[in-house]
C-alpha positions as CSV (number, residue, x, y, z in Angstrom):
1,M,135.5,9.5,72.0
2,A,138.3,8.8,70.0
3,K,138.2,7.0,66.7
4,L,138.6,3.1,66.8
5,T,142.1,2.1,65.4
6,H,141.3,-1.6,64.7
7,T,138.5,-1.0,62.0
8,D,138.8,0.2,58.5
9,E,136.6,2.8,56.5
10,S,133.8,0.1,56.2
11,G,134.1,-0.9,59.8
12,R,135.7,-4.2,59.5
13,A,138.2,-5.3,62.0
14,H,142.0,-5.3,61.0
15,M,145.3,-5.3,62.6
16,V,146.8,-1.8,62.9
17,Y,149.8,-1.0,60.6
18,T,152.7,-0.1,63.0
19,G,155.7,-0.4,60.6
20,E,156.0,3.5,60.5
21,K,155.9,4.1,64.2
22,P,159.3,4.7,65.8
23,E,160.5,2.1,68.3
24,Q,160.3,3.2,72.0
25,Q,160.8,1.8,75.3
26,R,157.1,0.8,76.5
27,T,156.0,-0.4,79.8
28,A,152.4,-1.3,81.1
29,T,151.2,-2.3,84.7
30,A,148.0,-4.0,85.4
31,S,146.4,-5.3,88.7
32,G,143.4,-7.5,89.7
33,R,142.4,-9.6,92.7
34,I,140.7,-12.8,93.7
35,D,138.5,-13.2,96.9
36,M,138.3,-16.3,98.9
37,Q,137.5,-17.9,102.1
38,P,140.1,-17.5,105.0
39,E,140.4,-21.2,105.2
40,T,141.3,-21.4,101.5
41,L,143.8,-18.6,101.9
42,K,145.4,-20.5,104.9
43,L,145.9,-23.7,102.8
44,V,147.7,-21.6,100.2
45,A,149.8,-19.9,102.6
46,D,150.7,-23.2,104.3
47,N,151.3,-24.8,100.8
48,M,148.8,-27.4,101.6
49,M,146.9,-27.5,98.3
50,K,146.8,-30.6,96.4
51,K,148.0,-29.1,93.2
52,G,151.0,-27.5,94.7
53,D,152.4,-24.0,95.4
54,V,149.7,-21.9,94.1
55,I,151.3,-18.6,94.3
56,T,154.4,-19.5,92.2
57,V,152.5,-21.6,89.6
58,A,150.2,-18.6,89.2
59,E,153.0,-16.1,88.7
60,I,154.7,-18.3,86.1
61,A,151.4,-18.9,84.3
62,G,150.9,-15.0,84.1
63,I,154.6,-14.8,82.7
64,Q,153.5,-17.4,80.1
65,A,150.3,-15.8,79.2
66,A,151.9,-12.4,78.5
67,K,154.3,-14.2,76.1
68,Q,151.2,-15.8,74.4
69,C,148.9,-12.7,74.0
70,S,149.1,-12.1,70.3
71,T,148.0,-15.9,70.0
72,L,145.1,-15.4,72.3
73,I,143.6,-11.9,71.2
74,P,143.2,-11.7,67.5
75,L,144.3,-8.3,66.7
76,C,147.4,-7.9,69.1
77,H,150.7,-7.7,67.5
78,N,153.3,-10.4,68.1
79,I,155.9,-8.4,70.0
80,T,159.0,-9.4,71.6
81,L,158.9,-8.8,75.3
82,D,161.8,-7.5,77.3
83,Q,160.7,-8.3,80.7
84,V,157.5,-9.7,82.3
85,R,157.1,-9.5,86.2
86,V,154.1,-11.0,87.9
87,K,153.6,-10.8,91.6
88,I,150.8,-12.1,93.7
89,E,150.4,-11.0,97.3
90,P,148.1,-12.5,99.9
91,D,146.0,-10.2,101.8
92,A,143.2,-10.3,104.4
93,K,140.5,-11.1,101.8
94,G,142.4,-13.1,99.2
95,M,145.1,-12.5,96.7
96,A,146.2,-9.2,94.8
97,A,147.8,-9.7,91.6
98,G,150.1,-7.4,89.7
99,A,152.1,-7.5,86.3
100,T,154.5,-5.2,84.8
101,V,155.5,-5.7,81.0
102,R,158.3,-4.1,79.2
103,C,159.3,-4.1,75.6
104,T,161.2,-1.9,73.1
105,G,159.0,-1.9,70.2
106,R,156.2,0.0,68.0
107,T,153.2,-0.8,70.1
108,G,152.2,-0.9,73.7
109,V,152.1,-3.9,76.2
110,E,148.8,-3.1,77.9
111,M,147.2,-6.2,76.7
112,E,150.1,-8.5,77.7
113,A,150.0,-6.9,81.3
114,L,146.1,-7.5,81.5
115,T,146.6,-11.0,80.1
116,A,149.4,-11.8,82.6
117,V,147.1,-10.6,85.6
118,S,143.9,-12.6,84.1
119,V,145.7,-15.8,83.6
120,A,147.6,-15.6,86.9
121,L,144.0,-15.1,88.9
122,L,142.5,-17.9,86.6
123,T,145.3,-20.1,87.7
124,V,144.8,-19.5,91.4
125,Y,141.1,-20.1,90.8
126,D,141.7,-23.5,89.2
127,M,144.2,-24.6,91.8
128,C,142.0,-23.7,94.7
129,K,138.5,-24.5,93.3
130,A,138.2,-27.8,94.8
131,V,138.2,-26.5,98.3
132,D,136.5,-23.1,97.7
133,K,133.4,-22.7,95.4
134,T,132.8,-19.0,96.4
135,M,135.9,-17.3,95.0
136,V,135.5,-14.2,93.1
137,I,138.0,-12.6,90.5
138,S,137.6,-9.0,90.1
139,D,139.0,-5.4,89.6
140,I,141.2,-6.4,86.5
141,K,142.6,-3.0,85.2
142,L,145.4,-1.1,83.6
143,I,147.2,0.9,86.3
144,N,149.8,2.6,84.1
145,K,151.2,2.8,80.7
146,E,154.3,4.7,79.5
147,K,156.3,5.1,76.3
148,H,159.7,6.8,76.1
149,D,161.9,7.7,73.2
150,I,165.1,5.4,73.0
151,A,168.0,7.6,73.8
């Protein structure tokens, strides 16, 4: 197992110094899902939920969450994001969420992508909870991360 980077010699948490790392183009993609009753899915598809357009609101919430990641997670760096894309797709059992985040910086954007998916799914839950008490959020995971030198 690799050494933890967010602890000092005495085991205390700290924010990692990235000032000497080169800036690179960085991308991370995450996914997750929420399962719900078929009736709930139909209400969402027909835009009949009392709180409004579930998918659009959840996608925007995911974008906002990625932009707030360093405020939510104590040791995340405050980085400038170049792009955040959040997509929610209905399927037979509920909805799948995906997020891709890009930046030009010294540290990756995995946490921003994971946070975007998490908050997007929590928003779906919040907007549908009045009609469906059985929803389950699951399978939130990092799909891919990349970094490339700037040409």
